[in-house]
PAVEXGU-188262 format. One record per atom (N, C-alpha, C): chain; atom name; x, y, z; residue number from 1. Coordinates in pm, whole numbers, plus 32768, in hexadecimal, padded with zeros to 4 digits. Example, Ala and Ser with C-alpha at 12.3 -4.5 7.8 and 13.67 -1.06 7.14 Angstrom:
// PAVEXGU-188262
  fifi  votor  east  north    up  zavo
     A      N  8527   7DC7  830C     1
     A     CA  84CE   7E3E  830C     1
     A      C  8528   7EB6  830C     1
     A      N  8505   7F1F  82C4     2
     A     CA  8557   7F96  82CA     2
     A      C  850A   8003  8313     2
This chain:
// PAVEXGU-188262
  fifi  votor  east  north    up  zavo
     A      N  CFFF   2655  476B     1
     A     CA  CF92   26A1  471A     1
     A      C  CF55   2701  4772     1
     A      N  CF54   2710  481C     2
     A     CA  CF0E   272D  487E     2
     A      C  CF4B   27C1  489B     2
     A      N  CFC6   2796  48B5     3
     A     CA  D031   2805  48DF     3
     A      C  D02C   287C  4849     3
     A      N  D014   285D  47DC     4
     A     CA  D04A   2883  4760     4
     A      C  CFC3   2906  4754     4
     A      N  CF23   28A3  477F     5
     A     CA  CEDC   2915  4787     5
     A      C  CECF   298A  47CF     5
     A      N  CF15   2954  484D     6
     A     CA  CEFF   29A4  48B7     6
     A      C  CF74   2A09  48A8     6
     A      N  CFFB   29E4  4872     7
     A     CA  D060   2A55  4871     7
     A      C  D037   2AB5  47DE     7
     A      N  CFF7   2A81  4774     8
     A     CA  CFC7   2ABF  46EF     8
     A      C  CF5E   2B25  4730     8
     A      N  CEFA   2AEE  4772     9
     A     CA  CE89   2B22  47A4     9
     A      C  CEC0   2B8F  47DA     9
     A      N  CF0F   2BA8  4873    10
     A     CA  CF3A   2C03  489E    10
     A      C  CF9D   2C5F  4852    10
     A      N  CFCA   2C3A  47FC    11
     A     CA  D022   2C9D  479D    11
     A      C  CFD8   2D0B  4740    11
     A      N  CF84   2C9F  4719    12
     A     CA  CF00   2CF0  46BF    12
     A      C  CEDF   2D62  46FE    12
     A      N  CEC4   2D24  4781    13
     A     CA  CE40   2D92  47DB    13
     A      C  CED1   2DF7  480D    13
     A      N  CF2F   2DF2  4835    14
     A     CA  CF83   2E6A  482C    14
     A      C  CFB6   2EAB  47CA    14
     A      N  CFD0   2E72  4744    15
     A     CA  CFCF   2EAF  46C6    15
     A      C  CF5C   2F21  4695    15
     A      N  CF03   2ED6  46B8    16
     A     CA  CE77   2F21  469B    16
     A      C  CE61   2FA5  46DA    16
     A      N  CE73   2FB7  4769    17
     A     CA  CE4D   3027  47D0    17
     A      C  CEF6   3089  4792    17
     A      N  CF67   3057  4779    18
     A     CA  CFCA   30A5  473B    18
     A      C  CFA0   30C6  46AF    18
     A      N  CF6D   30BB  4683    19
     A     CA  CF25   30B8  45DB    19
     A      C  CECA   311D  45F0    19
     A      N  CE5F   3105  462A    20
     A     CA  CDE8   314B  465F    20
     A      C  CE02   31DE  466A    20
     A      N  CE70   31D3  46D3    21
     A     CA  CE9A   3268  4715    21
     A      C  CECB   32BC  46A4    21
     A      N  CF3F   328B  4663    22
     A     CA  CF6F   329E  45FB    22
     A      C  CF28   32D6  4584    22
     A      N  CEEE   3280  456A    23
     A     CA  CE64   32A1  4512    23
     A      C  CE1C   331A  4541    23
     A      N  CDF1   332B  45BC    24
     A     CA  CD8C   3385  45F8    24
     A      C  CDE7   3435  45F6    24
     A      N  CE5B   341C  461D    25
     A     CA  CE91   34A8  45FB    25
     A      C  CEF3   34CE  45F0    25
     A      N  CF42   345A  4594    26
     A     CA  CFBA   34AC  451F    26
     A      C  CF7D   3490  4494    26
     A      N  CF3A   343E  448C    27
     A     CA  CF3D   340A  4412    27
     A      C  CEA1   347B  43D3    27
     A      N  CE49   349F  4430    28
     A     CA  CDEE   3508  440E    28
     A      C  CE1A   3572  43E5    28
     A      N  CE9A   358A  43D0    29
     A     CA  CEC4   3616  4390    29
     A      C  CEDF   35FE  42FE    29
     A      N  CEE7   3576  42D8    30
     A     CA  CF30   3564  4267    30
     A      C  CEB5   34FA  4209    30
     A      N  CE71   34D8  4249    31
     A     CA  CE14   3472  4223    31
     A      C  CDA3   34B2  41EE    31
     A      N  CD40   34A8  4170    32
     A     CA  CCB8   34D8  415A    32
     A      C  CC49   3499  41CF    32
     A      N  CBFB   34A2  41D3    33
     A     CA  CB8D   347D  4217    33
     A      C  CB84   33CF  4207    33
     A      N  CB76   33D0  4190    34
     A     CA  CB4B   334F  413B    34
     A      C  CBD0   32D4  415B    34
     A      N  CC4C   331C  4149    35
     A     CA  CCBE   32AE  418F    35
     A      C  CCAB   32AB  421C    35
     A      N  CCA4   3308  4261    36
     A     CA  CC9D   3313  42FA    36
     A      C  CC36   32A9  431B    36
     A      N  CBBC   32C2  42C9    37
     A     CA  CB3F   3244  42E6    37
     A      C  CB73   31A2  42E3    37
     A      N  CBAA   3193  424C    38
     A     CA  CBF9   310E  422B    38
     A      C  CC7B   30DC  428F    38
     A      N  CCBB   314E  42BF    39
     A     CA  CD37   3113  4304    39
     A      C  CCDD   30E6  43A8    39
     A      N  CC64   3120  43B1    40
     A     CA  CC14   3106  4440    40
     A      C  CBEA   308D  4442    40
     A      N  CBB8   3066  43C1    41
     A     CA  CB76   2FDE  4398    41
     A      C  CBD8   2F7F  43A0    41
     A      N  CC5A   2F8A  436A    42
     A     CA  CCC4   2F2E  4391    42
     A      C  CCDF   2F00  443C    42
     A      N  CCE1   2F87  4480    43
     A     CA  CCF5   2F76  4516    43
     A      C  CCA1   2F31  454A    43
     A      N  CC1A   2F37  452E    44
     A     CA  CB86   2F34  4576    44
     A      C  CBCB   2E6E  453F    44
     A      N  CBCA   2E57  44F3    45
     A     CA  CBBF   2DE1  44C6    45
     A      C  CC2A   2D7D  44FA    45
     A      N  CCC2   2DE1  44EB    46
     A     CA  CD1A   2D84  4535    46
     A      C  CCFB   2D70  45C8    46
     A      N  CCA7   2DBF  4617    47
     A     CA  CCA7   2DC4  46A7    47
     A      C  CC27   2D40  46AA    47
     A      N  CBAF   2D68  466A    48
     A     CA  CB5B   2CCD  4677    48
     A      C  CBB1   2C57  465B    48
     A      N  CBF7   2C58  4615    49
     A     CA  CC30   2BCE  45FF    49
     A      C  CCA2   2BA8  467B    49
     A      N  CCD6   2C29  4696    50
     A     CA  CD3C   2BFE  4725    50
     A      C  CCD9   2BEB  47A6    50
     A      N  CC80   2C27  47C0    51
     A     CA  CC20   2BD6  47F6    51
     A      C  CC0D   2B45  47FE    51
     A      N  CBD2   2B1B  4796    52
     A     CA  CBD3   2AA4  4755    52
     A      C  CBFF   2A33  4766    52
     A      N  CC8E   2A50  474A    53
     A     CA  CD2F   2A03  473D    53
     A      C  CD0D   29F6  47DB    53
     A      N  CD19   2A36  4841    54
     A     CA  CD38   2A35  48C7    54
     A      C  CCB0   29CA  4901    54
     A      N  CC46   2A0B  48EB    55
     A     CA  CBC7   299D  48F6    55
     A      C  CBF1   2925  48D5    55
     A      N  CC02   28EC  4862    56
     A     CA  CC2B   2874  4841    56
     A      C  CC82   282D  487C    56
     A      N  CD0E   28A2  4885    57
     A     CA  CD5B   2842  48D3    57
     A      C  CD5B   283E  4962    57
     A      N  CCFF   286A  49B3    58
     A     CA  CD0F   285A  4A2B    58
     A      C  CC62   2804  4A4C    58
     A      N  CC14   27CA  49E9    59
     A     CA  CBB7   2785  49E1    59
     A      C  CBA8   26EF  49A0    59
     A      N  CC2D   2700  491E    60
     A     CA  CC22   267F  4901    60
     A      C  CCBB   261D  48FE    60
     A      N  CCC8   25C3  4906    61
     A     CA  CD29   2554  48F2    61
     A      C  CD7B   256F  4857    61
     A      N  CD28   257C  4826    62
     A     CA  CD69   259C  477E    62
     A      C  CDB6   2521  473F    62
     A      N  CD69   24A2  4769    63
     A     CA  CD90   2434  4741    63
     A      C  CD67   23D8  46A8    63
     A      N  CD15   2445  4696    64
     A     CA  CCC8   23D4  4617    64
     A      C  CCEF   2456  456F    64
     A      N  CCFB   2404  450D    65
     A     CA  CD2F   2463  449A    65
     A      C  CCE6   24D1  4488    65
     A      N  CC5E   24BD  4499    66
     A     CA  CC09   2533  449D    66
     A      C  CBF5   25A3  44FE    66
     A      N  CC4C   258C  455C    67
     A     CA  CC53   25E4  45D4    67
     A      C  CCD8   2629  45AA    67
     A      N  CD4B   25F5  4568    68
     A     CA  CDCF   2621  4545    68
     A      C  CDBB   2682  44B7    68
     A      N  CD32   2664  445D    69
     A     CA  CD4A   268D  4411    69
     A      C  CCEC   271A  441B    69
     A      N  CCB7   2720  4473    70
     A     CA  CC45   278C  44A5    70
     A      C  CCBD   27E3  44EB    70
     A      N  CD11   27BC  452E    71
     A     CA  CD66   2827  456B    71
     A      C  CDD9   2887  44E8    71
     A      N  CDF1   2829  44A5    72
     A     CA  CE57   2840  4445    72
     A      C  CE05   2897  43E5    72
     A      N  CD95   2892  43A1    73
     A     CA  CD22   28C2  436F    73
     A      C  CD3E   296B  43C3    73
     A      N  CCF3   2969  441E    74
     A     CA  CD10   29D8  4469    74
     A      C  CD84   2A2E  4457    74
     A      N  CDDF   29E1  448B    75
     A     CA  CE86   2A3D  4477    75
     A      C  CE8B   2A70  43EE    75
     A      N  CE92   2A0E  4395    76
     A     CA  CEA1   2A18  4309    76
     A      C  CE55   2A80  42E5    76
     A      N  CDB7   2A7F  42F6    77
     A     CA  CD87   2AD9  42B7    77
     A      C  CD6A   2B52  4301    77
     A      N  CD9B   2B7E  436F    78
     A     CA  CDB7   2C14  43CB    78
     A      C  CE08   2C5F  438B    78
     A      N  CE9B   2BF5  434A    79
     A     CA  CF25   2C24  4301    79
     A      C  CEE3   2C6C  42AB    79
     A      N  CEA6   2BF1  426C    80
     A     CA  CEA2   2C22  41EB    80
     A      C  CE22   2CA4  41C0    80
     A      N  CDD3   2C9B  421E    81
     A     CA  CD60   2CFC  4203    81
     A      C  CD75   2D84  4267    81
     A      N  CD9F   2D87  42C0    82
     A     CA  CDA3   2E01  430A    82
     A      C  CE57   2E45  42E1    82
     A      N  CEB3   2DF0  42D7    83
     A     CA  CF2D   2E31  4293    83
     A      C  CF29   2E1B  420E    83
     A      N  CEED   2E29  41C1    84
     A     CA  CF04   2E34  4124    84
     A      C  CE92   2EF5  4117    84
     A      N  CE2D   2EDC  416F    85
     A     CA  CDFD   2F6B  4191    85
     A      C  CE40   2FD6  41B5    85
     A      N  CE7F   2F8B  4228    86
     A     CA  CEF3   3005  4237    86
     A      C  CF5B   303D  41BD    86
     A      N  CF95   2FDC  4194    87
     A     CA  CFD6   3005  411C    87
     A      C  CF91   3056  40C2    87
     A      N  CF16   3034  4084    88
     A     CA  CEF9   307D  403A    88
     A      C  CED4   3118  4053    88
     A      N  CEC9   3104  40CE    89
     A     CA  CE5E   31A1  4105    89
     A      C  CF04   3200  4123    89
     A      N  CF45   31DA  4156    90
     A     CA  CFD9   320B  4154    90
     A      C  D01C   322B  40DE    90
     A      N  D02D   31A6  4086    91
     A     CA  D058   31C2  3FDE    91
     A      C  D002   3248  3F99    91
     A      N  CF8B   3246  3FA3    92
     A     CA  CF11   328D  3F81    92
     A      C  CF30   3323  3FA6    92
     A      N  CF5E   333B  4024    93
     A     CA  CF52   33B3  4046    93
     A      C  D009   33EB  4024    93
     A      N  D022   33AD  3FF5    94
     A     CA  D0CF   33F0  3FBF    94
     A      C  D0C0   3400  3F5C    94
     A      N  D053   33CA  3F0B    95
     A     CA  D01D   33CC  3E7F    95
     A      C  D0AD   3366  3E25    95
     A      N  D095   32E6  3E5B    96
     A     CA  D0F0   32AB  3E29    96
     A      C  D09B   3219  3E45    96
     A      N  D031   3201  3E11    97
     A     CA  CFDD   3192  3E41    97
     A      C  CFF6   3103  3E0F    97
     A      N  D011   30B3  3E83    98
     A     CA  D02D   3012  3E5D    98
     A      C  CFA2   2FDD  3E35    98
     A      N  CFB4   3004  3DBE    99
     A     CA  CF17   2FB0  3D85    99
     A      C  CF15   2F13  3D9F    99
     A      N  CFAC   2EDB  3D8C   100
     A     CA  CFA0   2E4F  3DA1   100
     A      C  CF56   2DF1  3E0A   100
     A      N  CF45   2E61  3E77   101
     A     CA  CF22   2E4B  3EE7   101
     A      C  CE8E   2E4F  3EEA   101
     A      N  CE45   2E89  3EA0   102
     A     CA  CDB5   2E65  3E80   102
     A      C  CD6D   2DE5  3E90   102
     A      N  CDC2   2D8F  3E38   103
     A     CA  CD81   2D18  3E31   103
     A      C  CD91   2C9A  3EB1   103
     A      N  CDE8   2CBB  3EF3   104
     A     CA  CE16   2CA0  3F7E   104
     A      C  CDBA   2CBB  3FF6   104
     A      N  CD7E   2D19  3FE5   105
     A     CA  CD12   2D36  4043   105
     A      C  CCAD   2CCC  4060   105
     A      N  CC62   2CCE  3FFC   106
     A     CA  CBF0   2C4A  3FFE   106
     A      C  CC22   2BD2  3FEB   106
     A      N  CC8B   2BAD  3FC2   107
     A     CA  CCB7   2B33  3FFF   107
     A      C  CCBC   2B0B  40A3   107
     A      N  CD0B   2B68  40E1   108
     A     CA  CCCA   2B88  4161   108
     A      C  CC71   2B66  4189   108
     A      N  CC35   2BA8  4151   109
     A     CA  CB9C   2B9F  419D   109
     A      C  CB66   2B25  418C   109
     A      N  CB6B   2AD1  4130   110
     A     CA  CB53   2A54  4124   110
     A      C  CBA3   2A10  4173   110
     A      N  CBFA   29FA  419A   111
     A     CA  CC3C   29A7  4206   111
     A      C  CBF0   29DF  4279   111
     A      N  CBCE   2A53  4279   112
     A     CA  CB63   2A6E  42EE   112
     A      C  CAF9   2A26  4308   112
     A      N  CABE   2A27  42A2   113
     A     CA  CA21   29BD  42AC   113
     A      C  CA66   2968  42B2   113
     A      N  CA9F   2923  4297   114
     A     CA  CAD8   2870  4270   114
     A      C  CAF1   2875  4311   114
     A      N  CB2C   28D2  433C   115
     A     CA  CB4D   28B9  43ED   115
     A      C  CAD2   28BC  443D   115
     A      N  CA68   2911  4425   116
     A     CA  C9EA   291D  4469   116
     A      C  C9B6   28B4  4451   116
     A      N  C9C8   2866  43A9   117
     A     CA  C977   27EC  43BB   117
     A      C  C9B0   276F  4406   117
     A      N  CA10   277F  43FB   118
     A     CA  CA54   2708  4440   118
     A      C  CA2A   2713  44DA   118
     A      N  CA43   2799  4523   119
     A     CA  C9FD   2794  45AB   119
     A      C  C961   276C  45B2   119
     A      N  C919   2788  455F   120
     A     CA  C872   277A  4554   120
     A      C  C898   26DF  455C   120
     A      N  C8BF   2686  44F4   121
     A     CA  C8CD   25FC  44EC   121
     A      C  C915   2597  4560   121
     A      N  C94E   25EA  4592   122
     A     CA  C982   25B0  463A   122
     A      C  C904   25C0  468B   122
     A      N  C8C4   260A  4695   123
     A     CA  C85E   2628  4710   123
     A      C  C7D6   25C6  46C7   123
     A      N  C7D2   25D0  462F   124
     A     CA  C77A   256E  460D   124
     A      C  C798   24B8  4627   124
     A      N  C800   24B3  4616   125
     A     CA  C857   244A  464C   125
     A      C  C848   2405  46B1   125
     A      N  C84F   2440  472C   126
     A     CA  C877   2457  47AC   126
     A      C  C7AD   2434  47E9   126
     A      N  C75A   2466  478C   127
     A     CA  C6B7   241E  47B0   127
     A      C  C6A8   23BC  4798   127
     A      N  C6E6   2371  4714   128
     A     CA  C6B1   22FD  46D8   128
     A      C  C6FA   22B4  4702   128
């Protein structure tokens, strides 16, 4: 599980840089300002959680179920949150908005909140 957090964290970081550059240079020509801002939000959250996954992967043994669920929440939450935003933005710019992705974004956000709650719990658990 430690290696999974590290590998996915590094991959999310790599992909975040590529997508951020793509958005800033290529998509700027075809996206509205709102679409570009939404796309950038997806990239920011992906990068934040890439760093969190790397931090967790290097500082935790990930032996408890709570720690393992934390990593899975961050991974699945990032996939659902950021990638649904990317899909919504790209499809809307082509005037074929994939509306089914709309409800997926908050589900991903909820998983990210769960991941942070589990991280908070792990800190509190160490104190007690």
